[in-house]
ZAMARGU-4260 file (C-alpha; in steps of 0.2 Angstrom, whole numbers, plus 5000, padded with zeros to 4 digits):
<rodrens>
0) 5188/4877/5031 | 5188/4896/5031 | 5184/4904/5048 | 5182/4921/5055 | 5197/4930/5064
5) 5194/4940/5080 | 5192/4957/5070 | 5177/4949/5061 | 5169/4944/5077 | 5172/4962/5083
10) 5163/4969/5068 | 5149/4957/5069 | 5146/4961/5088 | 5148/4980/5084 | 5133/4979/5071
15) 5122/4970/5084 | 5126/4983/5097 | 5121/4997/5086 | 5104/4989/5083 | 5101/4987/5101
20) 5106/5005/5105 | 5094/5012/5093 | 5080/5002/5101 | 5085/5009/5118 | 5086/5027/5112
25) 5068/5027/5104 | 5061/5016/5118 | 5068/5026/5133 | 5075/5042/5128 | 5067/5047/5111
30) 5049/5051/5108 | 5041/5037/5116 | 5028/5026/5107 | 5013/5028/5117 | 4999/5026/5104
35) 4995/5014/5091 | 4999/5026/5077 | 5015/5031/5085 | 5021/5013/5088 | 5015/5006/5071
40) 5017/5022/5060 | 5030/5033/5069 | 5017/5047/5071 | 5015/5048/5052 | 5029/5061/5051
45) 5045/5052/5047 | 5057/5057/5034 | 5057/5050/5016 | 5075/5044/5015 | 5076/5033/5031
50) 5058/5026/5026 | 5063/5022/5009 | 5079/5014/5015 | 5070/5004/5027 | 5058/4997/5013
55) 5073/4992/5003 | 5081/4983/5019 | 5065/4974/5023 | 5063/4968/5005 | 5081/4963/5003
60) 5081/4948/5015 | 5095/4935/5018 | 5085/4924/5006 | 5089/4937/4992 | 5107/4940/4997
65) 5111/4922/4998 | 5099/4915/4985 | 5102/4927/4970 | 5121/4924/4968 | 5118/4906/4969
70) 5104/4907/4956 | 5115/4916/4944 | 5129/4904/4948 | 5118/4889/4945 | 5106/4895/4931
75) 5113/4910/4923 | 5108/4929/4922 | 5090/4927/4916 | 5084/4931/4934 | 5092/4948/4932
80) 5077/4954/4922 | 5068/4956/4938 | 5074/4974/4938 | 5061/4978/4924 | 5048/4971/4935
85) 5052/4984/4949 | 5049/4998/4937 | 5032/4992/4933 | 5028/4988/4951 | 5033/5006/4956
90) 5021/5014/4944 | 5007/5003/4948 | 5008/5005/4966 | 5010/5024/4966 | 4994/5026/4955
95) 4983/5012/4959 | 4985/5006/4977 | 4994/5019/4987 | 4982/5033/4985 | 4968/5023/4992
100) 4977/5017/5007 | 4984/5035/5010 | 4967/5042/5009 | 4960/5031/5022 | 4975/5032/5034
105) 4972/5015/5042 | 4983/5007/5055 | 4979/4990/5047 | 4977/4989/5028 | 4964/4975/5032
110) 4952/4988/5038 | 4950/4992/5020 | 4943/4975/5016 | 4930/4977/5030 | 4925/4994/5023
115) 4924/4988/5005 | 4917/4971/5009 | 4913/4965/5026 | 4922/4959/5042 | 4923/4941/5037
120) 4934/4945/5022 | 4945/4956/5033 | 4947/4942/5046 | 4951/4929/5033 | 4964/4941/5025
125) 4972/4944/5042 | 4973/4926/5046 | 4982/4922/5029 | 4994/4936/5032 | 4998/4930/5049
130) 5001/4912/5043 | 5012/4918/5028 | 5023/4928/5039 | 5025/4917/5054 | 5031/4903/5042
135) 5042/4915/5032 | 5052/4923/5047 | 5060/4907/5053 | 5067/4904/5036 | 5074/4922/5035
140) 5082/4919/5052 | 5089/4901/5049 | 5098/4905/5032 | 5110/4918/5038 | 5112/4908/5054
145) 5117/4894/5043 | 5130/4905/5034 | 5137/4912/5050 | 5139/4894/5057 | 5149/4889/5041
150) 5161/4904/5042 | 5163/4904/5061 | 5161/4886/5067 | 5149/4893/5080 | 5134/4881/5083
155) 5118/4887/5074 | 5109/4883/5090 | 5118/4896/5099 | 5119/4910/5086 | 5100/4909/5081
160) 5093/4914/5098 | 5106/4927/5102 | 5104/4937/5086 | 5085/4935/5086 | 5084/4942/5104
165) 5093/4958/5099 | 5080/4960/5085 | 5066/4956/5096 | 5073/4968/5109 | 5074/4984/5098
170) 5058/4980/5089 | 5048/4978/5105 | 5056/4993/5113 | 5057/5006/5100 | 5042/5002/5088
175) 5042/5008/5070 | 5055/5022/5072 | 5068/5010/5079 | 5064/4997/5065 | 5066/5011/5052
180) 5082/5019/5058 | 5090/5002/5062 | 5086/4996/5044 | 5094/5012/5038 | 5110/5009/5047
185) 5110/4991/5042 | 5107/4994/5024 | 5120/5007/5022 | 5133/4995/5030 | 5127/4981/5019
190) 5129/4991/5003 | 5146/4997/5007 | 5152/4979/5012 | 5145/4972/4995 | 5153/4985/4985
195) 5170/4982/4993 | 5168/4963/4990 | 5164/4966/4972 | 5179/4977/4969 | 5190/4963/4977
200) 5182/4950/4967 | 5185/4960/4951 | 5203/4961/4955 | 5204/4942/4959 | 5197/4937/4942
205) 5207/4950/4932 | 5195/4964/4928 | 5177/4965/4921 | 5181/4960/4903 | 5189/4944/4909
210) 5175/4940/4921 | 5162/4943/4907 | 5171/4932/4895 | 5172/4918/4908 | 5154/4919/4910
215) 5150/4919/4892 | 5161/4903/4890 | 5152/4895/4904 | 5135/4899/4896 | 5129/4910/4911
220) 5125/4926/4901 | 5106/4925/4896 | 5094/4939/4896 | 5081/4936/4883 | 5076/4918/4883
225) 5059/4922/4874 | 5052/4904/4876 | 5033/4907/4878 | 5031/4890/4887 | 5024/4892/4905
230) 5033/4876/4910 | 5050/4883/4908 | 5058/4887/4924 | 5065/4905/4920 | 5062/4914/4904
235) 5060/4933/4900 | 5041/4932/4902 | 5041/4921/4917 | 5053/4932/4926 | 5046/4949/4921
240) 5027/4945/4922 | 5028/4933/4936 | 5039/4944/4947 | 5028/4959/4944 | 5014/4950/4952
245) 5025/4944/4966 | 5031/4961/4970 | 5014/4969/4968 | 5008/4957/4982 | 5024/4961/4993
250) 5025/4980/4990 | 5007/4986/4985 | 4996/4976/4996 | 5007/4970/5010 | 5004/4977/5028
255) 5023/4978/5031 | 5026/4989/5016 | 5011/5000/5016 | 5014/5003/5034 | 5029/5013/5029
260) 5021/5022/5015 | 5009/5029/5028 | 5023/5034/5040 | 5027/5049/5029 | 5017/5066/5030
265) 5010/5067/5013 | 5005/5056/4997 | 5018/5065/4987 | 5031/5060/5000 | 5024/5042/4999
270) 5027/5042/4980 | 5044/5049/4982 | 5048/5035/4994 | 5042/5022/4982 | 5053/5030/4968
275) 5068/5029/4979 | 5063/5011/4984 | 5062/5006/4966 | 5079/5013/4962 | 5087/5005/4977
280) 5079/4988/4973 | 5087/4989/4955 | 5104/4993/4963 | 5103/4979/4976 | 5097/4966/4964
285) 5110/4971/4952 | 5124/4970/4965 | 5118/4952/4970 | 5117/4946/4952 | 5134/4954/4948
290) 5141/4945/4963 | 5134/4928/4956 | 5144/4932/4940 | 5160/4935/4950 | 5158/4919/4960
295) 5156/4909/4944 | 5172/4918/4936 | 5182/4913/4952 | 5176/4895/4954 | 5173/4891/4935
300) 5185/4877/4935 | 5183/4871/4953 | 5165/4871/4959 | 5165/4871/4979 | 5149/4861/4980
305) 5156/4847/4970 | 5172/4845/4980 | 5162/4846/4996 | 5170/4863/5002 | 5152/4868/5006
310) 5137/4857/5009 | 5123/4868/5003 | 5122/4881/4989 | 5116/4893/5002 | 5134/4894/5009
315) 5141/4899/4992 | 5142/4917/4995 | 5149/4917/5013 | 5162/4904/5008 | 5167/4915/4993
320) 5168/4931/5004 | 5180/4922/5016 | 5190/4915/5002 | 5194/4932/4993 | 5193/4944/5008
325) 5200/4933/5022 | 5217/4943/5021 | 5207/4959/5026 | 5203/4957/5044 | 5186/4963/5049
330) 5179/4963/5031 | 5172/4946/5031 | 5164/4950/5048 | 5157/4966/5041 | 5149/4957/5026
335) 5142/4943/5036 | 5135/4956/5048 | 5127/4964/5033 | 5119/4948/5028 | 5112/4946/5046
340) 5107/4964/5046 | 5096/4960/5031 | 5088/4946/5040 | 5086/4956/5056 | 5077/4970/5046
345) 5065/4958/5038 | 5062/4950/5055 | 5059/4966/5064 | 5047/4972/5050 | 5037/4956/5051
350) 5036/4957/5070 | 5031/4975/5071 | 5018/4972/5057 | 5011/4956/5065 | 5009/4964/5082
355) 4999/4978/5074 | 4989/4966/5064 | 4985/4955/5079 | 4981/4970/5089 | 4970/4979/5076
360) 4961/4964/5069 | 4960/4952/5084 | 4964/4959/5101 | 4955/4976/5099 | 4939/4967/5096
365) 4940/4958/5113 | 4947/4972/5124 | 4936/4987/5131 | 4940/5004/5123 | 4947/5011/5139
370) 4960/4997/5141 | 4964/4996/5123 | 4969/5015/5122 | 4978/5015/5138 | 4989/5000/5136
375) 4990/4998/5117 | 5009/5000/5116 | 5012/4988/5130 | 5000/4975/5123 | 5009/4976/5106
380) 5026/4975/5114 | 5021/4959/5123 | 5014/4953/5106 | 5031/4956/5098 | 5040/4946/5112
385) 5028/4931/5110 | 5029/4931/5091 | 5048/4932/5092 | 5050/4918/5103 | 5038/4908/5092
390) 5049/4912/5077 | 5065/4907/5085 | 5058/4890/5090 | 5051/4887/5073 | 5069/4891/5065
395) 5075/4875/5074 | 5060/4866/5066 | 5065/4872/5049 | 5083/4865/5052 | 5076/4848/5055
400) 5064/4848/5040 | 5077/4854/5027 | 5068/4853/5010 | 5052/4861/5018 | 5061/4878/5016
405) 5056/4878/4997 | 5038/4872/5002 | 5036/4886/5015 | 5041/4899/5002 | 5029/4892/4990
410) 5015/4892/5003 | 5019/4911/5006 | 5016/4914/4987 | 4999/4906/4989 | 4993/4917/5002
415) 5001/4933/4994 | 4992/4929/4977 | 4975/4928/4986 | 4978/4943/4996 | 4984/4953/4980
420) 4968/4947/4972 | 4957/4953/4986 | 4963/4971/4986 | 4964/4972/4967 | 4946/4966/4966
425) 4940/4979/4979 | 4950/4994/4971 | 4948/4990/4952 | 4931/4981/4951 | 4918/4992/4959
430) 4903/4980/4956 | 4912/4966/4966 | 4903/4962/4982 | 4908/4953/4998 | 4902/4936/4992
435) 4912/4937/4977 | 4928/4942/4987 | 4926/4928/5000 | 4922/4914/4987 | 4936/4920/4975
440) 4949/4920/4989 | 4944/4902/4995 | 4945/4896/4977 | 4962/4904/4975 | 4968/4895/4990
445) 4961/4878/4986 | 4968/4878/4968 | 4985/4886/4973 | 4987/4874/4987 | 4984/4859/4976
450) 4997/4866/4963 | 5011/4869/4976 | 5009/4853/4985 | 5008/4843/4969 | 5024/4852/4962
455) 5034/4850/4978 | 5029/4832/4979 | 5035/4829/4961 | 5051/4838/4964 | 5055/4827/4980
460) 5051/4811/4970 | 5063/4816/4956 | 5049/4818/4943 | 5051/4836/4940 | 5069/4842/4937
465) 5077/4859/4930 | 5092/4859/4920 | 5107/4868/4927 | 5122/4877/4918 | 5138/4867/4916
470) 5151/4866/4930 | 5168/4860/4931 | 5181/4853/4944 | 5196/4850/4932 | 5205/4865/4940
475) 5204/4858/4958 | 5221/4849/4959 | 5227/4859/4973 | 5212/4852/4983 | 5217/4834/4980
480) 5203/4831/4967 | 5206/4821/4952 | 5209/4835/4938 | 5203/4823/4924 | 5186/4823/4932
485) 5173/4834/4923 | 5155/4834/4925 | 5141/4844/4918 | 5124/4848/4926 | 5113/4858/4914
490) 5108/4859/4896 | 5118/4844/4892 | 5112/4833/4907 | 5100/4819/4903 | 5088/4817/4917
495) 5074/4805/4913 | 5060/4806/4926 | 5051/4790/4930 | 5034/4798/4927 | 5029/4815/4921
500) 5019/4825/4934 | 5002/4832/4931 | 5002/4847/4919 | 4997/4860/4933 | 5012/4854/4943
505) 5024/4859/4929 | 5020/4877/4928 | 5034/4889/4933 | 5034/4894/4951 | 5036/4912/4945
510) 5018/4912/4939 | 5010/4906/4956 | 5006/4924/4962 | 4998/4929/4945 | 4988/4913/4944
515) 4982/4915/4962 | 4977/4933/4959 | 4968/4930/4943 | 4958/4916/4951 | 4951/4928/4964
520) 4947/4941/4951 | 4938/4929/4939 | 4928/4920/4952 | 4925/4936/4962 | 4917/4945/4947
525) 4907/4930/4942 | 4900/4926/4959 | 4897/4945/4962 | 4886/4946/4946 | 4877/4930/4951
530) 4873/4935/4968 | 4869/4953/4964 | 4883/4965/4959 | 4884/4982/4969 | 4876/4997/4962
535) 4890/5009/4956 | 4880/5023/4963 | 4881/5016/4981 | 4900/5013/4980 | 4911/5024/4991
540) 4924/5033/4979 | 4937/5033/4992 | 4937/5014/4992 | 4940/5013/4973 | 4957/5017/4964
545) 4957/5035/4957 | 4961/5028/4940 | 4943/5023/4939 | 4935/5038/4947 | 4931/5047/4930
550) 4920/5032/4925 | 4910/5031/4942 | 4893/5039/4943 | 4889/5051/4957 | 4884/5043/4973
555) 4865/5042/4977 | 4859/5057/4987 | 4848/5055/5002 | 4830/5058/4998 | 4825/5076/4999
560) 4809/5082/5008 | 4799/5097/5004 | 4797/5112/5016 | 4779/5107/5020 | 4786/5091/5028
565) 4802/5097/5035 | 4795/5113/5044 | 4783/5104/5056 | 4796/5091/5060 | 4808/5105/5065
570) 4795/5114/5075 | 4791/5098/5085 | 4809/5096/5088 | 4810/5114/5096 | 4795/5111/5107
575) 4802/5095/5113 | 4818/5103/5118
</rodrens>
């Protein structure tokens, strides 16, 4: 087992201390967050670079940092094509979704759904968003805690509450400004540590050319698998098309992300923020994918999972970092601190966003106006504390459930697909009405819930399997393993399922958000026409994406009265006064 040395613990503690100090500064000494807009949007006057970096840090969670290298190591480089998706998403968000949200300047994006449809649609979307995040955050916290436990020997039950408390503290105290600036520091640290680890990895495997050749021989290099089948786990189409819809849901119609776009002073600045975010996403995803190739080149003849050096694929990256950087005191601690930073940034973003959603969409409806304005910041801070405690408690539940992690991520995609469909229906289909939106979202949830539950049940029963790339242990003689043993898990493996699952349960998981979105759009439009589509002359242009404005008729003008009618009315008003 490879464990931290004392310099690694110092680096790890140093990163946590910086995060806490930023929260103390903005909560006690900086510009205090007294209003809802200041706490949630930073007063709408934040700089582009820290906001863009915060967006990247929030999106690059520990699931990405630990999962992507494992994905490349196990299934090859087809996933790397997600970089194309980020370009498409950046263009679509900048020109379709962002102008509408920025024009309205709302504290909660669900206010848009109330203005476009009605309060019932808004309430349902808020509940779905709350459920998806409250299930996702414990996973984000649990995975890096598992990694830290593996490289330090510290119990996961001790590290999870400790680190989570730091995150809850600076989020509760400093609001969005603390979240953004902490994300900025954490992301810079993570990028620097990742580049150092990559350089060390290249040295260990003998350079880029040797690394690439090893991965070619190991059948890891695959970018253009043009198989059109929707049942293949990852192809060029499932990766690019599926991820485009997934990221549209998480970047274009997600309260956590839109909240940061609204924190900059102009629409132009918001678009520049999105451009920087897109470039940063491509770099971060590429670094994670490249790290996966390095790990395979290093362990191509001695798979750590097969020889029980690690118990879970999620521990592959921290084990690799300890293996190649253990002789550089402090570097493994810095890198693992970066992984934890990614988890903290995602957690802090979710807590800040959830507190705003709960306040705007639930509590503000129950509180008197005077109390709501005077104690808004305090109420949201208390909400962050309660939500943080709930997420920490659920992290221990996730530990007990094990295989439920994949199910939870899938459930998040169900709600995101329906949410993307609702906002897209409102912005791109002016004739859609509230009945269509409500029925469409319900239909999406019902169908997608059935698909995901059926798919996960088939996976658990061994009826649905995915081929893995070949792996070897013939070079593990130094670890006491029989070097004549050779195994292959991948295209050559023969797995015969006892019973083939239903066709809908075999569709690639990458398509879930797209299917959920299309169900909302199709059902929403059909129901709207059946129940009476909106008159385009009565639609508020501010609620429709600018790309459709040229085809919208002028709004109906109020009825005009002639002077013979208006003058007596005005005279009567003057006499009355």
